[in-house]
N, C-alpha and C positions, 0 to 999 in steps of 0.2 A: 676682574682683579680686585683684591681686597683693598680697604683703605690703607693708605701708606704715607709715610713721610720720606721724602727723597732728598739726598744730598747731591747738589749740582757741582760738577766740575767740568770746565771746558778745556779744549786743547791748549789754550794759552795759560791754563792753570789759575785763571781768575775764578771767583765764586760770587756771581751776582745773585740777587734774591730770586726766589722761585717765581716763575712766570708760567701761566697756563698756556698750553699749546695754541689755543684759539684766541689769545690776546697778545701774542708776541708782535711787536711792530718793528723797531729798528735795533733790537737788542744785539743782533749780530752784525750791525753796520750795513744792512741791506736797505737802502733808501730809494731804490729805483728798480724797475723791471729790467731784466736782461734784454739786450737788443733782439735776441732770437726767441724771446718768450712767445708762446703760441696759445696759452690758455686764456680763460676769461679775464678781462682787464677791469678789475674792480679796485676801488680805493676806499678806505674808511676815513671819515672826517669826524674827529672827536672834539668835544669841549674840554678845555684844560682848566676851567674854573667852575664855579658853582652854578653858573647859569645853565638852564636847560634849553637845548635846541628846539624842543617842541613849543616853547613859549614864544618863539619867533614865528612870524607869519611865513608859512611854508612857501607860498607863492613869491613873497618878497625875497626870501632866502634863495630860492631857485633862480630868480631874476638876477640877483647879484652874482651868483656862481656862474651862470651861463654867459653873462656879459664879461666876466673876468677870465674865464677859461674856455678854450676850444675843445670840441670833441665830446662833450658830456651827452650821453645817451639818455640816462634817467637817474633820478635821485630818490632814495627810499630811506625813511626813518626806520632804524632797527632797534633803537632804544631812546631813552630820554636825552642821552648825551652823545649819540652817535648816528651818523648817516652813512649809508652805503651808496657810492657813486660809481656808475658804470660808464667807461669811456670807450672811444672807438679804436684808438691805436696806442701803442706803447709810448711813442714820443709825447703825445698829449698827456698821458698818465704820469710820466716822469716829470713833465713841467708842473703838473698839478701837485705832485708829491713834494717838490723842492721849492715851492713858491713861498716867499716871505709874507704873503698876504695872510696866511693862516695864523702865524704866531702874533702878528699885529692885531688880530681880532680874537685872541684867546682860544685858538683852535690848533689842532695838530692833525696831519695827514699820515697815513701808514698803509702798508700793504697787508691785507688779511693773511695771516700765517698759513691758512690752508692752501693758499696759492703758491707757497714757497717751501713749506716744511711738512714733515709727517713724523709721527712718533711710532717707534717700534720697540719690541721687547725681545730679548734673548735670555735663555737660561744659561747662567754662567756661575760656576762654582765660586763660593765666597772666598776661597783661598787665592783666586786669581785677582791680582791687584789691578788698579786702574792703569798704573805704569806699564804693566805687562800688556794690557789691552791696547794702549796707544802705540807701544813699540812694535807690536807684531801684527797690527790690524791690516787686513786687506779687504777692501770693499769697493764695489763698483760705484757707490754713491758716497759723497762726502758726509761725514758725521760731525755734528757741531758740539754735541754734549753727551756726557756719560753720567747716568744717575743710578746708583745702587739703591734698590727699593728696600726699605726697612719695614718690618711688620711688628705688631704688638703681641707680646707673649707675657702673661703675668704682669701687665702694666710696664713692661720694659721693651724698648725698641731694639730689635735684633736684625742683623742683615739677612736678607733673603737671597735665594739663588737666582733672582731676576734682576736684570739691568735694563733701564729704559734709555733709549738712544734717540736723539733728535737728528733726523736726516734732512739734508738740504735738497729735498725733492718732494714732489707731491705724491709720489708712489714709493712704496717700500721695496728694497731689494729682497729677493727670496732667501738669500743667505749671505753671510760674511765669514771670514776665516780669521782665527787667532792662532799664530804659530802653525798655520796650514790646516788647523782643525776647523771643520765647517760647523756653523751654528745657524739654525733656521731663525728667520726673523718673522715675528707675528705682530699684528696691530696692537698697540697699547690701549687696552680698554680700562678706563678709570671708573671708579665708583660714582654713583649719583651724588649730586650736590644738593643738599636741602638747607634752606635758610633757617637759622636759629631764631629769627624774629617773626617772620610771617608764616613760616612752616611750609612755604611753597618751594618747588624745585627749580633748578636752573640758574640760581645765583646764591651768593653768600651774604651774610648779614652786613658785610662791609658795603655792599652796593644796594642794600634794601632800602626802599623808601615807603614801605607800607607800615601799617599799625602792628604793634607787637601782639602776638596771640599765644595762648597757652595750649599746649598739646593735648590736654585732657578734655577740655570743653570747646576749644576753638574760638572762645570769646576774646575780644580785644581789650587792651589797656590793663592787663593784670598778669601776674605770674602764679606759680604754684602755691605760694604762701597765701595769696589773696583769693584763690579760686573758691567760689561759694558752692561749686558742684563736685569738688574733688572726692569727697567722702559720701556724697548722697546720691550721685547718679553715675552710671557707667560712662566710660570715655566715648567721645564722639569725634570721628575723623572729619576734618574740615573739607577734605577733598571728595569723599564719597558719602558722608553723613552716616557712617556705619559705626558699630560699637567696638572701636579700637583706637589707640592713640594715633595722632597724626604722624608720629615719628616711628610707628611700628613697621618693621621691615616685612611683615606679612601682608601689608597693604598692597592692593592691586597696583597702585601708582608706583610703588617702589620697583615692581617688576617691569612696568612700562618704562620707567626712567633707566633701568639697566639696559633695556633694549635700545633706547635712544643713545646711550653711551657707546654701545657696540656699533650702531650705525655710524656714529661720528667717527669712530676709530677706523672701521673698515673702509668707509668711503671718503675719509679725510674732509669732512664738512663741518659747518658750525652747528651749535646746539639748536638754533631755530630751524635750520634746514632739516636736521635729523628728526626733530620733533614733528615737523610737518609730514615727513615720510612715514613715521610711525603712526601718527593719528589717522592718516589716510589709508593705511593698510597696504600700501604699495609694496610689491615684492622687490627686493633689492639684493645686492651681493652679500649683505650681512646675514640674511635669513632666506631659507628656501621657501617655496610656496606652501609646502606642507607645514613648515614651522609656523608661518604666519597664520594659517587657518587654524592650526591646533592651539596656538596661543590665544587667539580670540575666542575660540570655543571654551577654553579653560577659564578665561577671564569672565566671560558671560555667566558661566556656571557658578563661579565663586560669588559674583555680585548677586545673583538670584538667591543663593543660599543665605548670604549675609542679610539681604533684604527680608527674607522670610523670618530669620531669627530676630531682626529688629522689630518686625511687625508683631511677632509673638510676645516680645518683651513689652511692647506698648500696650497690647491687649491685656497682658497680665497685670500691668500697672493700673490700667483703668478698672479692671475687675477688682483689684485689691482696694482701690479708693471707693468703689461702689459699696463693697462689703463694710468698710470702715465707717462710712458716713450714712449708710442706710439705717432707717429707724423702723421698728415694727409698727405696722398700721393696726390701730384698735378699731374693730368693727362693733358698733353699738347695735 
């Protein structure tokens, strides 16, 4: 799916700020696992202030948590400000989620959205209003939000015929109906996210803690106006050290990130889990075995071609320098 700006409207007609599917915590008032829940029992523990959890002693933190709460199976750091905690039963997880211990220590507990929600897309004519949608909707799964996707045309945002829906279920229904008309539901595949500061994928500049880099040379601590290589050397990708901008969508990494986003959407898993699947080349429901092998063959071919081009450019530069600085030898 293309880059898009989405307008959020819920069934209660309120309009909270946009929240990514994989960071929703208690936006819809869900602060506990249902009693009949049968999936993996995981809880996210996040820092609510500027302190980083990684600066704390992991063993000491684990000791405090296991002494304070029952049923903890394992604890894993998934970022500098977030822990993933696996528990044994729903009862213990709900006690953990609603404990006052967290707020007293600058922490907050939430349920990973992938254990409760999933995002789907339907093709719906722009003349169908949201009111018509809610008034005539029939679906086997509860829908929490309606988002009309807008696309850019001539620098103007225009409504598209696609609507993103947030389902209160980890799996999408095959279809829903509006005024008895059936509409197929597909996974919502979003565009890759690239940080404007460090130029790496998987996070935005709001959450970046790395040094600023310029997309032409990949060097830190300067921007386009201060780059000493902008007009003298070809661009260098910081991800593959090849001759293109780090933000170029022809980069192999952009293709990889698109695949990661598709794996996230189809399997309803987090970015880190989807990235691990993609990097390992494991065949999954998002891609067939043939697609996986063909993609890796294509990527290897592109990388080899780009490496050969880079090597030729380097050799040409060396040869030019040798010609420029070489002096004729006078034989007496």
